[in-house]
Structures are given as structure tokens and as C-alpha cells.
C-alpha positions, 0 to 999 in steps of 0.5 A: 676425693671428688674433682674440683673443677674451679681448682688449679689441681686436678684432685684425682690425679693428684691422690694418685701421683702423691700415694702414700702421702693421703691428701687433704685440699682447701680452696683458701687456707690462711697457712697449710702449716698451721692448718696441719697443725691443727689436724694433726693435734685434733686426731685428723691426720697422721703422718704421712700426709699432704694438705695443698690449698689453691690459695694462702691468705696467710702464707708462713715464712720462718720468724715473723716473715710472711709468704706470697701465695697466689692461685697458680702456685704451689702452697702445701705442707707435708707431714711426715712422720720423723726419721730418727736417722735424721737430726733436727738441723737437717730435715729443712737441708734435706727437704729443701734438696727433695723439691730441688731434684724434683724443680731440675727433673721438670725443667732441666735448668741445673742453675736452680740453687739452694740457699740455706736453710731453707730456700731455692733461688736462681741466683739471688731471686727466691723462686721456692721457700720452705717452713719445717716445723716439729710437733713430737714424731711428726715435721710438718714440711710448707713448702711453697715454689712459686709455678705460675705467678711470678714477678709480675704478678707479686707485689711490688716489693717483691718483683725484682727478688723473686722468680717462678718456673714460667719465668725461668722456662716461659711455659706455664706448668700443669700444677698436679705435674709439679706437686706430684714430682716433688711427692716423689722425691719428698718421700724418697728423700725423708725415709732413707735408712741410715744417718750415713746417707743423709750425711752423702746427700748433705754432699749434695746439698753442698755442690749447689749452695749458691752463696759459698764463696760469696760475702753473706751479711747473717741475722742469727736469732741468737747473735746481734748485729749481724754477722758480716764474712765469707760463707765457707758452705755446709758442715756434716751437721748441715751449719752454715760455716762462715770466714769472719773477723773473728775467724771461722764461725758456725751457726746452726739458725740464723737467716741469710739475708744478703749475699755479694759475689765479691770473696775477699770482704774477709 
């Protein structure tokens, strides 16, 4: 792949770092997940692949959420063959764990936590997010990481809710290095060869799950209104466990809308 001198990526080097993933690059794209879906469904690209953009104009989050994307941050989608040893509900958790491993190795910041089902956080502030979508035989794993553009550059309503690697460390990061590290961990995490190993990795996820032990409010796609309770962690199927007034409940879908440090709400 020839070098685009206006891109924040060293594309020639990233192409090598990403192997065996086939690299595709765009300057600006509406959504890397939408781009990946179109390329897969039209037969123009096959797994494994990495589709990366300098920025997104309409980044997607879960449900109707959007994802703020700026030049200097990572916006990418991994196109990966479905692994029969990884149940559907575990894919976003294991992919998130892969991103955490890479970022901790780069920054030496062990405070980076995971927030079920698809966020990386430092305390209450969001550092990265994932959006996983399943196509026939293929998983799309969208990854957005706030690398160099952080709270001071973000829209006003996000400034107290996010942070970047630069905010966290005081360093300006080479995007190629960050993405290369994540590629290594993502390929390793999603190529495991048994469901038993997947369960072991899930235990590692649980060790770094930031909301565990805290009071939370959960928005569940199948139930209303919000569910309040104390987060008990993650079970072996990747479900969120919550102690509520009605007893212990488990959730395979939903979003943690709020987290507080109080542990005696229920």
C-alpha cells in the first residue's frame, strides 16, 4: 500500500504490522462498520481484514448512539471469521479485552478498565468503545480509541465524559504503533482454539470490570424502565449479573447507563 502523506498513519508500516489482516484505508468515511459491511456483502473483501479511516463523519455506537471521531484517534473495523469456540455474547467482551491488553502494554496504565459490554474506561471516563455486528460467517468489530484527540477537543457535552491516551499519559502517540499493537492482540484473542480458553479469557475480563461492586442503572433492550441494583460481575456466558430488589438477575443485552461508587443500594 502506497503512503498517503496526509494521513496520520504510516500506511506502509501499518500494512506490515496488521498482517495477516488485509489493510484497507480511507481518508474520511461515514462509518467504518458500514463500509466494512458493504465491502463484505459485495464480495470485495474477505476476512481477515482491517478497514481503517483517518476520521469518521457518522461514527456508530450501539443502538442509536453515535461515536465522536477526530483525526488523531483510531477509527477502524476488524473483519474476522466467526470462531465456533466463541459464543456470540462473548465476542464484544473478548475483543474489548484484546484492546485493553494492547493499551495497558503501551501505556503501563493498569487503571484502564472494562465496562460491559463494549467500553474501555478509566474511572467513569470513556477511553474506547467497540461495536460488534454479525454477518454470515463473519464478525465485524468496530473499534474507536481516543488516542491523541481528547477531552479538550471534544464537543462540549462530551468533555467531562471521555479522555484520550494523551490525556492519560501526557504523550502524543504514533497512531501506527497503537493500531499495530491492537491488531496483534485482536488476532490472538479471536483465534483461540477452545471454548475453555474463551472462558479463561472471560475470567481475565471480569478481573478488570470496573462496575463490579458498584451501584448501577441498566437500560435493557427487552425491559423497561431502567433496572437499578448492584453489579455482581460477569457470568460464564458473558451476562451481566445484577443484584436488584427482586433478586439476582442476569442480562445478555443492555447498556449500563450510570455507575456510582455506592455499594449498598440493594
